[in-house]
Backbone as JSON, one array per atom type, in Angstrom:
{
  "sequence": "XXXXXXXXXXXXXXXXXXXXXXXXXXXXXXXXXXXXXXXXXXXXXXXXXXXXXXXXXXXXXXXXXXXXXXXXXXXX",
  "N": [[71.74, -149.29, -53.48], [72.72, -147.38, -51.11], [71.1, -146.84, -47.26], [71.58, -144.11, -46.41], [71.29, -142.59, -48.44], [69.2, -143.11, -49.86], [67.61, -142.28, -47.83], [68.29, -139.68, -47.28], [67.36, -138.77, -50.1], [64.82, -138.91, -49.7], [64.51, -137.26, -47.91], [64.87, -134.98, -48.65], [62.78, -134.06, -51.03], [60.15, -135.93, -50.32], [60.22, -135.44, -47.66], [60.48, -133.0, -47.3], [57.71, -131.7, -48.68], [55.87, -133.03, -46.79], [55.94, -131.5, -44.82], [55.63, -128.59, -45.69], [52.99, -129.3, -46.52], [52.11, -129.28, -44.21], [52.97, -127.32, -42.89], [51.29, -124.89, -44.46], [48.74, -125.8, -44.17], [48.36, -125.5, -40.9], [48.66, -123.13, -40.92], [46.38, -122.02, -42.57], [44.29, -122.95, -41.03], [44.65, -121.41, -38.16], [43.96, -119.06, -38.93], [41.26, -119.41, -39.89], [37.53, -118.43, -41.25], [35.88, -117.63, -38.83], [36.44, -117.81, -36.61], [37.46, -116.03, -34.77], [36.07, -114.96, -32.56], [36.62, -117.05, -30.66], [40.69, -117.03, -30.68], [39.65, -113.96, -29.5], [38.43, -114.62, -26.94], [40.63, -116.11, -25.91], [42.55, -114.26, -25.48], [41.88, -112.73, -23.66], [42.14, -114.78, -21.25], [44.45, -114.55, -19.38], [43.09, -112.12, -17.4], [41.26, -112.37, -16.68], [39.26, -113.5, -13.49], [40.26, -111.1, -11.74], [39.59, -108.48, -10.21], [39.45, -105.0, -9.91], [41.5, -102.51, -8.81], [41.27, -101.68, -5.86], [41.33, -99.0, -3.42], [42.07, -98.38, 0.34], [42.26, -96.97, 2.29], [41.22, -94.41, 1.29], [43.36, -92.7, 0.42], [45.21, -89.49, 0.61], [46.74, -89.23, -1.55], [44.73, -90.01, -3.72], [42.28, -88.66, -3.17], [43.16, -86.15, -4.46], [43.78, -87.0, -7.21], [46.73, -88.59, -7.43], [48.87, -91.38, -7.89], [47.4, -94.06, -6.05], [49.0, -95.21, -2.98], [48.53, -97.74, -1.55], [47.14, -99.63, -2.83], [45.51, -102.38, -3.35], [45.67, -105.9, -4.56], [42.99, -108.11, -5.73], [42.44, -111.35, -6.0], [39.85, -113.45, -7.09]],
  "CA": [[71.78, -147.82, -52.77], [73.04, -146.93, -49.41], [70.38, -146.9, -46.6], [71.71, -143.1, -46.32], [71.56, -142.25, -49.7], [68.24, -143.3, -50.49], [66.91, -141.64, -46.73], [68.45, -138.25, -47.88], [66.63, -138.41, -51.04], [63.02, -138.75, -48.99], [63.77, -135.98, -46.52], [64.63, -133.75, -50.17], [61.75, -134.55, -51.67], [58.42, -136.28, -49.97], [59.84, -134.89, -46.41], [59.79, -131.33, -47.44], [56.17, -131.24, -49.05], [54.82, -133.12, -46.62], [56.66, -130.11, -43.85], [55.39, -128.11, -46.48], [51.4, -129.14, -47.1], [51.19, -129.32, -42.7], [52.57, -125.72, -42.07], [50.5, -124.45, -44.55], [47.41, -126.23, -42.83], [48.07, -124.63, -39.89], [48.22, -121.21, -41.16], [44.83, -121.71, -42.79], [43.02, -123.39, -39.43], [44.13, -120.88, -37.69], [43.3, -118.11, -39.87], [39.62, -119.98, -41.02], [36.88, -117.5, -41.04], [34.33, -117.16, -37.93], [37.1, -118.16, -35.48], [37.71, -114.62, -34.19], [35.81, -114.92, -31.25], [37.61, -117.9, -30.03], [40.52, -115.63, -30.29], [39.21, -113.07, -28.62], [38.38, -115.36, -25.7], [41.1, -116.89, -25.12], [43.7, -113.15, -25.64], [41.76, -111.98, -22.47], [43.28, -115.7, -20.06], [45.84, -113.23, -18.54], [42.9, -111.5, -16.95], [40.16, -113.31, -15.99], [39.56, -113.29, -11.97], [40.81, -110.63, -11.54], [39.01, -107.02, -10.02], [39.85, -103.75, -10.06], [42.54, -101.85, -7.28], [40.75, -100.78, -4.29], [42.49, -97.86, -2.35], [41.35, -99.32, 1.79], [42.04, -95.87, 3.06], [40.65, -93.6, 0.47], [44.11, -91.68, 0.86], [44.87, -88.18, 0.26], [46.72, -89.26, -3.01], [43.43, -90.53, -4.5], [41.66, -87.66, -3.67], [44.11, -85.16, -5.56], [44.07, -87.32, -8.27], [47.6, -88.89, -8.0], [49.04, -92.25, -7.57], [47.52, -94.42, -4.71], [50.49, -96.25, -3.16], [48.39, -98.27, -1.02], [45.95, -100.78, -3.61], [46.12, -104.3, -3.14], [45.04, -106.39, -5.8], [42.37, -109.16, -5.19], [42.13, -112.26, -6.86], [38.46, -114.68, -6.66]],
  "C": [[71.4, -148.0, -51.39], [71.73, -146.34, -48.75], [70.34, -144.74, -46.44], [71.7, -141.82, -47.44], [69.88, -142.03, -50.16], [67.08, -142.02, -49.18], [66.89, -139.96, -46.9], [67.41, -137.51, -49.0], [65.48, -138.05, -50.66], [62.96, -137.91, -48.06], [63.74, -134.33, -47.89], [63.48, -133.66, -50.67], [60.56, -134.09, -51.02], [58.72, -135.48, -48.12], [59.47, -133.41, -46.22], [58.65, -131.0, -47.74], [55.95, -131.77, -48.13], [54.9, -132.15, -45.38], [55.77, -128.95, -44.36], [53.5, -127.71, -46.3], [50.91, -129.03, -45.04], [51.74, -127.56, -42.34], [51.66, -124.92, -42.75], [49.1, -124.57, -44.44], [47.28, -125.45, -41.77], [47.6, -123.57, -39.85], [46.89, -120.76, -41.44], [44.21, -121.94, -41.74], [43.23, -122.34, -39.12], [43.32, -119.43, -37.98], [41.88, -118.12, -40.72], [39.06, -118.69, -40.53], [35.67, -117.98, -39.8], [35.71, -117.63, -36.89], [37.61, -116.87, -34.69], [37.13, -114.95, -32.9], [36.92, -115.85, -30.36], [39.09, -117.15, -29.43], [40.87, -114.66, -29.34], [39.07, -113.74, -27.11], [39.26, -115.79, -25.04], [42.6, -115.56, -24.91], [42.51, -112.82, -23.94], [41.55, -113.51, -21.08], [43.48, -114.41, -19.58], [44.37, -112.35, -17.24], [41.41, -111.46, -16.34], [40.48, -113.26, -14.03], [39.91, -112.19, -11.53], [40.15, -109.33, -11.67], [40.11, -106.0, -9.74], [40.42, -103.38, -8.72], [41.15, -100.87, -7.02], [41.32, -99.84, -3.54], [41.16, -98.08, -0.65], [41.31, -98.15, 2.28], [41.56, -94.62, 2.42], [41.97, -92.42, 1.29], [44.13, -90.47, 0.19], [45.34, -88.37, -1.36], [45.65, -89.46, -3.94], [42.74, -89.61, -4.05], [41.91, -86.68, -4.41], [44.48, -85.36, -6.56], [45.09, -88.07, -8.44], [47.5, -90.44, -7.7], [48.65, -92.87, -6.52], [48.77, -95.5, -4.61], [49.79, -97.28, -1.64], [47.39, -99.48, -1.39], [46.55, -101.8, -3.35], [44.75, -104.54, -3.6], [43.88, -107.98, -5.45], [42.25, -109.92, -6.06], [41.24, -113.51, -6.57], [39.5, -115.66, -7.09]]
}
């Protein structure tokens, strides 16, 4: 038996089975019970350390309910 034929048979059978088991294991691990809090915490990472925008000059646009053009974001 040639090496190529052996490796081809291995890839067609056992390697495919191993990759399928690995994929199903990852899916089960991601959707396991009790991990919702962790996923919610991770989803909020981009919004951490961010303060709300404030208007520096109390401009007329803000007083009339319009969009403020002088908003500055501060990152802590």
